[in-house]
TIGU-848347 format. One record per residue: x, y, z of N, C-alpha, C in turn. Coordinates in steps of 0.02 Angstrom, whole numbers, padded with zeros to 5 digits, always signed. Layout:
XYZXYZXYZ/...
END
This chain:
+00689-00030-00895+00689+00015-00824+00735+00013-00789/+00748+00074-00774+00818+00086-00739+00804+00058-00668/+00857+00038-00618+00858+00006-00557+00911+00045-00515/+00876+00107-00469+00928+00129-00429+00953+00100-00367/+01005+00129-00353+01033+00089-00286+01091+00133-00275/+01071+00166-00210+01130+00203-00179+01129+00186-00097/+01184+00210-00068+01183+00200+00019+01201+00253+00056/+01161+00264+00093+01158+00322+00141+01166+00299+00216/+01196+00321+00254+01204+00310+00337+01143+00327+00368/+01111+00290+00416+01057+00306+00443+01069+00299+00527/+01038+00336+00563+01050+00326+00639+01003+00261+00665/+01018+00234+00714+00975+00180+00736+00910+00215+00778/+00854+00188+00777+00789+00222+00800+00764+00176+00859/+00733+00206+00906+00695+00180+00960+00664+00105+00943/+00668+00064+00966+00627-00001+00934+00674-00036+00897/+00722-00036+00859+00765-00074+00835+00799-00118+00889/+00806-00181+00888+00842-00218+00927+00921-00236+00910/+00899-00230+00820+00959-00257+00783+00977-00199+00729/+00984-00132+00748+00979-00081+00695+01035-00095+00640/+01021-00080+00574+01066-00090+00523+01099-00026+00518/+01167-00035+00509+01215+00027+00504+01200+00067+00449/+01173+00034+00379+01161+00077+00318+01097+00046+00292/+01060+00089+00262+01003+00080+00221+01010+00102+00149/+00997+00068+00090+00996+00099+00031+00945+00158+00027/+00954+00207-00013+00901+00257-00030+00910+00271-00102/+00854+00281-00135+00845+00286-00216+00882+00360-00231/+00907+00370-00292+00921+00424-00314+00868+00486-00325/+00881+00548-00316+00832+00592-00329+00818+00617-00391/+00848+00598-00443+00814+00618-00505+00782+00557-00547/+00742+00523-00517+00703+00471-00544+00653+00500-00591/+00623+00448-00636+00577+00487-00686+00513+00416-00680/+00465+00433-00714+00409+00383-00723+00436+00324-00756/+00425+00261-00733+00450+00209-00759+00506+00174-00713/+00542+00215-00681+00596+00189-00645+00584+00148-00575/+00628+00104-00561+00629+00054-00509+00673+00067-00466/+00665+00041-00416+00725+00044-00359+00708-00019-00312/+00764-00049-00297+00763-00111-00243+00793-00092-00179/+00753-00095-00126+00782-00073-00059+00821-00146-00024/+00873-00126+00008+00909-00185+00030+00904-00221+00086/+00861-00194+00147+00832-00227+00190+00794-00293+00174/+00743-00286+00129+00699-00338+00124+00687-00367+00055/+00736-00323-00001+00739-00326-00063+00672-00319-00110/+00628-00275-00077+00579-00260-00116+00575-00210-00161/+00549-00212-00227+00543-00169-00283+00498-00115-00272/+00531-00054-00287+00477+00002-00264+00470+00032-00344/+00428+00064-00360+00404+00097-00425+00413+00180-00403/+00433+00216-00444+00426+00291-00436+00364+00325-00461/+00340+00355-00414+00271+00390-00430+00294+00474-00453/+00290+00491-00516+00305+00567-00511+00263+00629-00486/+00294+00677-00474+00258+00732-00443+00208+00762-00490/+00164+00787-00461+00101+00822-00506+00022+00812-00475/-00012+00839-00496-00087+00860-00481-00125+00794-00492/-00171+00757-00471-00228+00718-00467-00290+00729-00448/-00349+00699-00479-00418+00721-00445-00423+00661-00397/-00433+00668-00334-00439+00624-00277-00510+00629-00262/-00548+00568-00239-00604+00557-00213-00666+00522-00280/-00718+00539-00263-00767+00512-00307-00840+00536-00287/-00872+00557-00351-00942+00583-00332-00991+00546-00326/-00967+00475-00346-01028+00425-00358-01013+00384-00281/-00965+00402-00253-00960+00347-00196-01002+00367-00133/-00970+00351-00084-01003+00378-00017-00981+00451+00014/-01020+00477+00069-01004+00546+00084-00945+00554+00092/-00896+00512+00130-00842+00528+00141-00794+00514+00083/-00804+00514+00031-00765+00495-00036-00783+00566-00073/-00824+00616-00043-00832+00675-00078-00805+00732-00029/-00800+00803-00070-00797+00813-00142-00746+00781-00180/-00749+00771-00244-00684+00774-00284-00653+00819-00288/-00579+00827-00262-00538+00873-00268-00466+00865-00293/-00442+00917-00325-00374+00910-00344-00313+00917-00299/-00277+00869-00298-00215+00869-00246-00147+00860-00294/-00101+00898-00262-00042+00901-00285+00011+00857-00239/+00050+00817-00265+00100+00762-00228+00159+00781-00258/+00211+00784-00212+00282+00777-00230+00290+00709-00254/+00344+00708-00287+00360+00622-00308+00384+00583-00251/+00347+00517-00264+00373+00461-00212+00391+00400-00235/+00411+00355-00208+00412+00288-00208+00373+00249-00159/+00342+00197-00214+00299+00147-00167+00311+00082-00192/+00294+00033-00138+00306-00036-00153+00272-00064-00218/+00294-00110-00251+00272-00139-00317+00219-00196-00273/+00216-00217-00228+00174-00271-00201+00158-00250-00122/+00119-00291-00099+00113-00296-00033+00165-00333+00014/+00183-00301+00057+00244-00336+00099+00216-00417+00113/+00276-00466+00099+00239-00537+00105+00269-00554+00183/+00235-00619+00188+00255-00653+00253+00326-00672+00249/+00357-00692+00200+00433-00702+00205+00471-00642+00225/+00453-00583+00197+00485-00522+00212+00460-00501+00286/+00401-00522+00309+00389-00501+00371+00425-00549+00427/+00428-00611+00410+00467-00655+00454+00538-00643+00453/+00561-00616+00418+00635-00602+00415+00647-00539+00464/+00607-00501+00465+00599-00436+00518+00588-00465+00587/+00554-00509+00589+00543-00543+00660+00617-00572+00675/+00634-00617+00633+00689-00647+00651+00749-00612+00663/+00751-00543+00635+00810-00502+00636+00800-00458+00715/+00745-00471+00741+00723-00432+00794+00702-00367+00786/+00692-00361+00729+00660-00273+00721+00579-00272+00724/+00542-00334+00711+00479-00331+00720+00448-00385+00778/+00393-00374+00809+00366-00408+00835+00329-00469+00810/+00328-00533+00827+00303-00578+00794+00224-00563+00801/+00177-00591+00759+00104-00584+00749+00056-00632+00795/+00009-00609+00822-00039-00657+00863-00055-00716+00826/-00080-00706+00761-00095-00753+00709-00045-00761+00675/-00005-00824+00672+00074-00820+00638+00063-00891+00591/+00011-00915+00594+00004-00983+00556+00041-00980+00481/+00002-00913+00450+00041-00898+00379+00108-00887+00386/+00129-00844+00432+00194-00820+00442+00239-00870+00449/+00233-00919+00480+00272-00977+00490+00289-01031+00423/+00228-01029+00383+00227-01099+00339+00253-01058+00271/+00297-01098+00259+00330-01079+00183+00288-01085+00137/+00238-01122+00138+00176-01126+00079+00161-01060+00060/+00153-01001+00114+00129-00944+00107+00189-00892+00097/+00240-00909+00092+00284-00857+00084+00281-00789+00047/+00264-00824-00010+00237-00746-00049+00178-00724-00058/+00130-00747-00002+00071-00718-00003+00088-00637+00045/+00030-00605+00036+00054-00535+00087+00034-00562+00167/+00073-00522+00199+00065-00531+00269+00013-00496+00294/-00040-00526+00338-00095-00510+00352-00103-00527+00434/-00158-00480+00463-00164-00490+00529-00118-00435+00566/-00087-00385+00521-00055-00332+00551-00081-00286+00577/-00071-00244+00634-00105-00179+00649-00058-00126+00620/-00096-00065+00628-00067-00003+00594+00001+00005+00616/+00022-00023+00683+00062+00008+00726+00128-00057+00711/+00109-00118+00685+00156-00168+00661+00175-00143+00592/+00128-00121+00548+00146-00099+00477+00187-00039+00484/+00189+00010+00525+00231+00071+00529+00294+00044+00561/+00293+00012+00602+00354-00017+00626+00393-00047+00584/+00363-00089+00541+00408-00118+00468+00431-00075+00423/+00387-00029+00409+00407+00021+00360+00460+00052+00392/+00467+00092+00440+00524+00122+00489+00574+00081+00486/+00581+00017+00496+00645-00035+00498+00676-00021+00437/+00640-00037+00375+00668-00041+00309+00688+00027+00283/+00681+00087+00322+00692+00154+00303+00646+00193+00268/+00580+00165+00279+00517+00201+00240+00465+00217+00282/+00414+00220+00257+00353+00249+00304+00284+00204+00263/+00232+00229+00290+00172+00187+00271+00154+00265+00217/+00112+00241+00151+00103+00293+00110+00040+00333+00140/+00036+00399+00126-00022+00434+00148-00074+00408+00108/-00132+00425+00143-00193+00409+00096-00206+00451+00019/-00160+00495+00008-00173+00536-00051-00123+00494-00099/-00065+00482-00058-00013+00444-00118-00043+00368-00133/-00075+00348-00083-00103+00256-00100-00146+00291-00165/-00195+00332-00159-00245+00340-00216-00217+00361-00272/-00165+00406-00282-00131+00421-00339-00096+00355-00374/-00057+00330-00326-00038+00254-00354-00078+00214-00377/-00138+00201-00355-00188+00144-00367-00218+00166-00434/-00221+00228-00450-00262+00251-00497-00209+00242-00562/-00146+00247-00558-00104+00221-00609-00096+00273-00668/-00121+00344-00646-00126+00389-00700-00180+00386-00744/-00231+00355-00714-00290+00350-00746-00347+00397-00704/-00366+00450-00735-00398+00482-00691-00473+00482-00700/-00508+00486-00638-00590+00495-00635-00619+00421-00651/-00584+00366-00650-00620+00299-00645-00623+00258-00595/-00662+00202-00604-00684+00175-00533-00614+00133-00520/-00591+00107-00558-00530+00052-00553-00466+00073-00574/-00406+00053-00558-00352+00080-00588-00344+00062-00667/-00379+00017-00695-00373+00006-00766-00441+00043-00815/-00478+00073-00769-00551+00096-00809-00606+00095-00767/-00657+00090-00796-00736+00072-00768-00760+00001-00773/-00707-00046-00807-00741-00113-00816-00728-00146-00753/-00780-00187-00720-00778-00221-00657-00719-00277-00668/-00679-00288-00620-00625-00337-00613-00655-00411-00624/-00612-00451-00667-00635-00497-00682-00618-00567-00645/-00570-00561-00599-00537-00604-00563-00516-00675-00595/-00478-00652-00643-00440-00702-00688-00354-00678-00686/-00331-00724-00683-00243-00707-00671-00225-00672-00736/-00249-00686-00803-00216-00663-00861-00251-00610-00894/-00302-00576-00859-00338-00522-00885-00309-00462-00854/-00325-00406-00905-00290-00357-00892-00329-00315-00830/-00381-00332-00817-00432-00304-00765-00428-00363-00709/-00386-00416-00710-00383-00469-00646-00370-00430-00587/-00409-00458-00531-00396-00434-00466-00417-00495-00419/-00387-00501-00357-00404-00552-00313-00470-00536-00280/-00520-00539-00291-00585-00534-00261-00640-00582-00267/-00702-00570-00233-00747-00623-00231-00802-00608-00271/-00795-00607-00347-00820-00595-00388-00879-00644-00402/-00942-00627-00355-01002-00670-00353-00975-00738-00355/-00924-00753-00307-00915-00824-00295-00870-00852-00341/-00854-00830-00395-00822-00860-00451-00749-00866-00450/-00703-00841-00399-00644-00853-00390-00627-00928-00367/-00575-00951-00395-00560-01028-00396-00534-01042-00323/-00516-00989-00272-00493-01014-00206-00512-00965-00157/-00514-00964-00099-00536-00931-00050-00467-00890-00024/-00471-00829+00007-00418-00809+00045-00372-00764-00008/-00318-00741+00028-00279-00710-00017-00226-00748-00055/-00204-00722-00107-00146-00763-00144-00081-00730-00161/-00039-00776-00171+00029-00733-00190+00028-00674-00233/+00078-00630-00207+00067-00550-00230+00094-00559-00296/+00070-00516-00339+00085-00512-00414+00055-00569-00451/-00004-00592-00430-00037-00657-00462-00074-00616-00516/-00095-00551-00513-00136-00519-00556-00106-00457-00596/-00143-00434-00639-00094-00391-00691-00076-00317-00647/-00026-00297-00652+00004-00234-00631-00054-00174-00671/-00046-00128-00625-00079-00052-00659-00016-00014-00702/-00037+00042-00734+00004+00083-00755+00073+00106-00735/+00074+00095-00673+00142+00115-00626+00172+00058-00609/+00154+00008-00634+00190-00072-00620+00175-00095-00544/+00119-00079-00513+00089-00092-00446+00047-00144-00452/+00059-00194-00404+00008-00254-00412-00041-00240-00348/-00098-00267-00359-00151-00297-00306-00168-00225-00271/-00166-00177-00301-00184-00114-00261-00267-00110-00246/-00307-00163-00297-00373-00169-00264-00371-00253-00260/-00416-00281-00214-00411-00351-00188-00360-00371-00163/-00354-00437-00145-00313-00468-00110-00313-00443-00037/-00267-00397-00016-00278-00389+00057-00280-00314+00060/-00330-00287+00105-00325-00218+00125-00269-00189+00144/-00260-00126+00146-00190-00091+00148-00190-00022+00201/-00144-00033+00255-00146+00022+00299-00118+00094+00260/-00146+00139+00278-00119+00201+00254-00084+00231+00321/-00058+00295+00311-00029+00332+00369-00087+00377+00405/-00125+00397+00373-00177+00446+00387-00236+00419+00444/-00239+00478+00491-00293+00469+00536-00360+00490+00485/-00417+00458+00508-00486+00461+00469-00535+00515+00487/-00560+00554+00445-00609+00599+00467-00656+00596+00398/-00726+00586+00409-00767+00587+00364-00768+00654+00327/-00758+00716+00353-00758+00773+00324-00691+00800+00287/-00649+00764+00298-00578+00786+00283-00575+00817+00213/-00615+00790+00157-00601+00812+00095-00607+00880+00087/-00670+00906+00132-00700+00975+00120-00648+01022+00132/-00592+01010+00172-00553+01048+00196-00469+01030+00186/-00471+00975+00154-00396+00953+00131-00352+00992+00104/-00281+01003+00130-00238+01047+00087-00222+01038+00013/-00205+01083-00021-00200+01060-00095-00144+01030-00115/-00087+01034-00070-00030+00995-00080-00004+00962-00024/+00008+00890-00044+00038+00839+00010+00001+00828+00052/-00072+00819+00064-00106+00812+00121-00085+00747+00160/-00086+00762+00220-00062+00700+00278-00111+00669+00320/-00186+00703+00306-00234+00683+00344-00248+00733+00407/-00301+00718+00458-00296+00753+00514-00254+00740+00556/-00242+00794+00603-00183+00777+00651-00189+00733+00712/-00266+00711+00718-00287+00670+00770-00342+00644+00750/-00351+00575+00786-00420+00535+00766-00426+00483+00806/-00475+00447+00809-00492+00374+00835-00459+00316+00795/-00472+00319+00728-00456+00283+00680-00404+00292+00611/-00386+00250+00590-00344+00251+00537-00386+00235+00469/-00355+00259+00410-00383+00230+00337-00342+00186+00314/-00389+00129+00295-00363+00062+00244-00391+00095+00175/-00346+00060+00131-00375+00057+00063-00364-00005+00018/-00401-00017-00035-00384-00055-00078-00440-00121-00076/-00472-00123-00048-00531-00173-00052-00494-00241-00026/-00530-00292-00029-00495-00364-00007-00532-00421-00045/-00495-00479-00042-00518-00537-00088-00588-00539-00089/-00623-00531-00024-00699-00544-00018-00740-00485-00024/-00714-00439-00043-00758-00379-00058-00805-00387-00120/-00855-00343-00112-00899-00332-00166-00890-00281-00215/-00916-00251-00255-00892-00202-00315-00879-00141-00281/-00932-00119-00233-00928-00048-00209-00866-00032-00172/-00833-00085-00144-00781-00077-00088-00712-00088-00123/-00719-00100-00185-00640-00106-00225-00631-00047-00268/-00680-00001-00260-00668+00065-00309-00609+00097-00273/-00559+00113-00317-00491+00160-00290-00515+00203-00233/-00573+00241-00243-00586+00298-00199-00612+00276-00136/-00625+00205-00113-00664+00184-00064-00623+00185-00012/-00657+00218+00047-00609+00222+00108-00638+00169+00161/-00588+00139+00187-00604+00092+00248-00566+00121+00308/-00609+00102+00369-00585+00132+00440-00572+00072+00483/-00512+00068+00521-00507+00035+00583-00457+00059+00627/-00466+00037+00695-00419+00060+00752-00360+00038+00741/-00302+00077+00761-00222+00075+00735-00210+00011+00770/-00240-00011+00829-00205-00063+00865-00244-00133+00835/-00290-00130+00796-00312-00194+00776-00282-00226+00722/-00278-00285+00706-00268-00316+00651-00303-00374+00630/-00322-00385+00565-00388-00439+00545-00342-00465+00509/-00388-00518+00485-00355-00577+00433-00358-00559+00351/-00385-00488+00352-00389-00485+00275-00338-00406+00261/-00314-00391+00325-00262-00324+00312-00189-00334+00316/-00169-00303+00266-00088-00302+00256-00068-00231+00245/-00005-00222+00215+00012-00156+00200+00071-00162+00141/+00079-00096+00121+00144-00096+00086+00185-00019+00108/+00240-00015+00079+00277+00058+00116+00288+00097+00051/+00304+00155+00077+00328+00208+00025+00378+00247+00051/+00411+00292+00010+00472+00339+00028+00470+00394-00019/+00479+00447+00013+00482+00520-00012+00541+00528-00060/+00535+00541-00120+00591+00546-00170+00640+00606-00150/+00621+00646-00116+00657+00699-00093+00705+00691-00035/+00692+00637+00001+00740+00617+00061+00790+00606+00039/
END
């Protein structure tokens, strides 16, 4: 796999107490399988190529219907959820606010666990400060599907096994058969075909979109970004204590953007055209 690294000047943004003069940006001629490491937090990102995919599920809840075709431009997305170590460095640099519940953030034993208890605003600010943004809901679902269309999970239709070395392993409470409670270190389970870890299970993940139950009925055909306004934001990906229905790649969670829960984390994205 190739690893792209370029450097581009960026201007400081409101909210940076210690703005970085430069942030690295990926080259524009990426292909499927390419990776890139961004400089502020050393997160590895995978390239998701432009193209069409089928979003939603006819077997799911009403807000997952109808299944509809969506075209997305190419984009990059974090291979893992943002970790406590990464977020703690952001706090130490003065770019992020510390979290109300920070016992994991300050404990080195949890350095490589996903940061949790982050609000949508916390997550957006972090992605902004590393030169990215939160993924749209459509980008998240395409990335989670890993190029496998129409199936319940990133690998197909077989229920996740909660085993570290299984091709369909995922951190979730599979009828209380998991060996430990709570989130675990990122990338503890198998990656999907795009090289992305923990797209289901472990922690819930914020997207950029406002939530609307009816949005799929009138969603744009290309690069949808969600409703223009709303009371809540969409989260995706299930969580370690979820059951089968809520770990499907099409399942939509809802939360106010100022709330942060002990099972909510995030990952960042970056448009390939930027």
